[in-house]
C-alpha positions as CSV (number, residue, x, y, z in Angstrom):
1,M,2.5,99.9,-49.0
2,S,0.4,101.3,-46.1
3,A,-1.3,104.7,-46.6
4,I,0.6,106.2,-43.6
5,S,4.0,105.1,-45.0
6,E,3.2,106.5,-48.5
7,V,2.1,109.8,-47.0
8,S,5.3,110.0,-45.0
9,Y,7.5,109.2,-48.1
10,G,5.5,111.7,-50.2
11,A,5.8,114.5,-47.6
12,R,9.6,113.9,-47.3
13,L,10.0,114.1,-51.0
14,R,7.9,117.2,-51.3
15,K,9.9,119.0,-48.6
16,S,13.2,117.9,-50.3
17,Q,12.0,119.4,-53.5
18,D,11.4,122.6,-51.6
19,I,14.9,122.5,-50.3
20,L,16.2,122.0,-53.9
21,T,14.1,125.0,-55.0
22,H,15.7,127.2,-52.3
23,I,19.3,126.2,-52.8
24,N,18.9,126.8,-56.5
25,N,18.2,130.4,-55.7
26,Y,21.0,130.9,-53.2
27,T,24.0,133.2,-54.1
28,D,27.4,131.7,-53.6
29,Y,26.0,128.3,-52.7
30,Q,29.1,126.0,-53.0
31,P,28.9,123.0,-50.6
32,P,32.0,120.9,-50.2
33,R,30.5,117.8,-51.8
34,Y,28.9,117.3,-55.2
35,E,26.1,115.3,-53.6
36,E,24.8,118.5,-51.9
37,T,25.0,120.7,-54.9
38,P,21.7,121.4,-56.7
39,E,22.7,119.0,-59.5
40,G,23.7,116.2,-57.1
41,F,20.6,116.7,-54.9
42,A,18.3,116.8,-58.0
43,K,19.8,113.5,-59.2
44,L,18.9,111.8,-55.9
45,L,15.4,113.2,-56.1
46,D,15.0,111.8,-59.6
47,D,16.2,108.4,-58.4
48,I,13.7,108.5,-55.6
49,I,10.8,109.4,-57.9
50,A,11.8,106.4,-60.1
51,A,12.0,104.1,-57.1
52,N,8.6,105.2,-55.9
53,T,7.1,104.5,-59.4
54,Q,8.8,101.1,-59.5
55,E,7.6,100.1,-56.1
56,T,4.0,101.1,-56.9
57,Q,4.1,99.0,-60.0
58,L,5.6,96.0,-58.3
59,Q,3.2,96.3,-55.4
60,Q,0.2,96.2,-57.8
61,T,1.7,93.2,-59.6
62,Y,2.1,91.4,-56.3
63,N,-1.4,92.3,-55.1
64,T,-2.9,91.0,-58.3
65,T,-1.0,87.7,-57.9
66,V,-2.2,87.4,-54.3
67,T,-5.8,88.1,-55.3
68,T,-5.6,85.5,-58.1
69,R,-4.1,82.9,-55.8
70,Q,-6.7,83.6,-53.1
71,K,-9.5,83.0,-55.7
72,T,-7.8,79.9,-57.0
73,F,-7.4,78.4,-53.5
74,R,-10.5,79.6,-51.8
75,T,-13.3,81.6,-53.5
76,D,-13.7,80.5,-57.1
77,P,-16.4,77.8,-57.7
78,T,-13.7,75.3,-58.7
79,S,-11.1,76.5,-56.2
80,V,-9.2,74.1,-54.0
81,F,-11.4,74.5,-51.0
82,K,-14.7,74.6,-52.9
83,I,-14.2,71.3,-54.7
84,L,-13.2,69.4,-51.5
85,P,-16.9,68.7,-50.5
86,S,-17.5,67.3,-54.0
87,I,-14.5,65.0,-53.8
88,R,-15.4,63.9,-50.4
89,G,-19.0,63.3,-51.4
90,Y,-18.1,61.3,-54.5
91,V,-15.7,59.0,-52.6
92,Q,-18.3,58.4,-49.8
93,A,-20.9,57.6,-52.5
94,Q,-18.7,55.2,-54.3
95,Y,-16.8,53.4,-51.5
96,G,-19.0,54.0,-48.4
97,K,-18.4,56.1,-45.2
98,D,-16.8,53.2,-43.4
99,S,-14.4,52.2,-46.2
100,I,-10.6,52.7,-45.9
101,E,-10.8,54.7,-49.1
102,F,-13.2,57.2,-47.6
103,K,-11.2,57.5,-44.4
104,Q,-8.0,58.1,-46.2
105,V,-9.6,60.9,-48.3
106,D,-11.4,62.4,-45.3
107,T,-8.2,62.6,-43.2
108,I,-6.3,64.5,-45.9
109,I,-9.2,66.8,-46.5
110,I,-9.3,67.7,-42.8
111,Q,-5.6,68.5,-43.0
112,I,-6.1,70.7,-46.0
113,R,-8.9,72.6,-44.3
114,N,-6.7,73.1,-41.2
115,S,-3.9,74.7,-43.3
116,K,-5.9,78.0,-43.8
117,S,-4.4,80.4,-46.2
118,I,-4.1,84.0,-45.1
119,K,-4.8,86.9,-47.5
120,T,-2.0,89.3,-47.0
121,F,-0.8,92.2,-49.1
122,A,2.8,93.4,-48.7
123,E,3.3,96.6,-46.7
124,D,6.2,97.7,-44.6
125,G,8.4,95.5,-42.3
126,T,5.7,95.3,-39.6
127,I,3.8,92.6,-41.4
128,E,6.7,90.5,-42.8
129,S,5.9,87.7,-40.4
130,K,2.3,87.6,-41.6
131,I,3.4,87.3,-45.2
132,S,5.8,84.5,-44.2
133,Q,2.9,82.8,-42.4
134,S,0.7,83.1,-45.4
135,E,3.3,81.6,-47.7
136,R,3.7,78.6,-45.3
137,S,-0.1,78.2,-45.3
138,Y,-0.3,78.1,-49.1
139,G,2.6,75.7,-49.2
140,S,1.0,73.4,-46.7
141,T,-2.3,73.5,-48.6
142,T,-0.6,72.7,-51.9
143,Q,1.3,69.8,-50.4
144,Y,-1.8,68.3,-48.8
145,F,-3.8,68.8,-52.0
146,S,-1.1,67.1,-54.0
147,E,-1.2,64.1,-51.6
148,L,-5.0,64.0,-51.9
149,V,-4.7,63.7,-55.7
150,T,-2.1,61.0,-55.3
151,I,-4.5,59.0,-53.1
152,L,-7.4,59.5,-55.5
153,Q,-5.2,58.3,-58.4
154,K,-4.6,55.0,-56.6
155,L,-8.3,54.4,-55.8
156,P,-9.8,51.6,-57.9
157,N,-12.5,52.8,-60.3
158,Y,-12.3,56.5,-59.3
159,Q,-14.1,58.0,-62.3
160,P,-16.3,60.9,-61.4
161,A,-18.5,62.5,-64.1
162,R,-17.6,66.1,-63.3
163,T,-14.5,67.2,-65.4
164,E,-12.9,69.2,-62.6
165,L,-12.9,66.1,-60.3
166,K,-11.2,63.8,-62.8
167,I,-7.5,62.9,-62.1
168,T,-6.2,64.6,-65.2
169,S,-8.0,67.8,-64.3
170,L,-6.7,67.7,-60.7
171,Q,-3.2,67.1,-61.9
172,E,-3.4,70.1,-64.2
173,F,-4.8,72.1,-61.3
174,I,-1.8,71.2,-59.1
175,T,0.5,72.6,-61.8
176,T,-1.6,75.8,-61.8
177,I,-1.3,76.3,-58.1
178,H,2.4,75.5,-58.0
179,N,2.9,78.1,-60.7
180,L,0.8,80.7,-58.7
181,N,2.9,80.0,-55.6
182,N,6.1,80.5,-57.6
183,Q,4.8,83.6,-59.2
184,A,3.8,85.1,-55.8
185,A,7.2,84.3,-54.3
186,S,9.0,85.8,-57.3
187,N,6.8,89.0,-57.3
188,Y,7.3,89.4,-53.6
189,G,11.1,89.0,-53.9
190,Q,11.2,91.7,-56.5
191,L,9.0,93.9,-54.3
192,K,11.2,93.4,-51.3
193,I,14.3,94.3,-53.2
194,S,12.6,97.4,-54.5
195,R,11.4,98.4,-51.1
196,D,14.8,98.0,-49.5
197,N,16.4,100.1,-52.3
198,R,13.8,102.8,-51.8
199,R,14.4,102.8,-48.0
200,Q,18.1,103.2,-48.6
201,L,17.5,106.1,-51.0
202,Y,15.4,107.9,-48.4
203,E,18.1,107.3,-45.8
204,Q,20.5,109.0,-48.2
205,L,18.0,111.8,-48.6
206,T,17.9,112.5,-44.9
207,D,21.7,112.6,-44.6
208,R,22.1,114.9,-47.6
209,A,19.3,117.2,-46.4
210,N,21.0,117.5,-43.0
211,R,24.4,118.2,-44.7
212,I,22.8,120.9,-46.8
213,K,21.3,122.5,-43.7
214,A,24.6,122.4,-41.9
215,Y,26.4,124.0,-44.9
216,V,23.8,126.7,-45.2
217,K,23.9,127.5,-41.5
218,A,27.7,127.7,-41.7
219,N,27.9,129.7,-44.9
220,Y,25.0,132.2,-44.4
221,G,24.6,132.3,-40.6
222,I,22.1,130.8,-38.2
223,N,19.8,133.9,-38.4
224,S,20.0,134.2,-42.2
225,T,17.0,134.1,-44.4
226,E,18.6,131.2,-46.3
227,Y,18.9,129.0,-43.3
228,R,15.4,129.9,-41.9
229,L,13.9,128.9,-45.2
230,I,15.1,125.3,-44.9
231,K,15.8,124.6,-41.2
232,G,12.3,123.5,-40.4
233,L,11.9,121.1,-43.4
234,K,12.4,117.8,-41.7
235,I,13.2,115.0,-44.1
C-alpha cells in the first residue's frame, strides 16, 4: 500500500482508539445500538487491527512474488530476456542469418522483446490498471517464449552445449514461469479481497464514529465536555 494511504488508515485508527478511551469514561453512556457501545466499538477496532496485519502480510507476499518474477523474466543471468541473445546467436551460427530457421526465431524474439513486462507493486485503486497491464505483459511474454521453444524443438539438430539453452531446460523453464504467473495472480487475488474487506471495515468505522458523536451530542449537549472531547476527531 502507498505510504500516504497507510498514514491515513493509521491516523483514523488512532483517533478511533481515542474515541473509545473517552466513551469508556463517560457516565450514563448508553447508545441505542450495541455497535456504538464501548464493547461493540472495541470489537470493530480489533477487527480492523487484524485486517491491517493481514493486508501487510499479503502485501509482502505479493511483493516478494513480483520481485522473484521480475528477476526470472528480466534480471537474472538466465532470465527469459537475458538468454534470448544466446538463443539467437546459436541459431544464427548453426543455420545462417539468411536461413528460414533464423528468421523464424528472430521474429519471435522481436515479439518477446516488444511485450515488455512492467514491475508493479499493488497499492490502492489508482494503479489497478497498471497491475492489469503488467499481467498482460507477462502473459504475452510467456506465450511468445513458449512459441519460441516450440520452434526450437522443431529445428533439425538444435543441440546447444549450454545447459540452459537445451530444449529440456527450456521446457522446465516454461513450467517455472507459468507457476510464477499463477502464484502472482493468486497472491494478488488474496490481497485484493483483503484490501476490499479492510476498506469496508473503515467505512463502518466512519459510520459508527459519526453515530457515537451524534449520540454524545444528544445525550450530553453540544457544549458538553464529553462532546467537545470527540467532535474534532475525524475518522
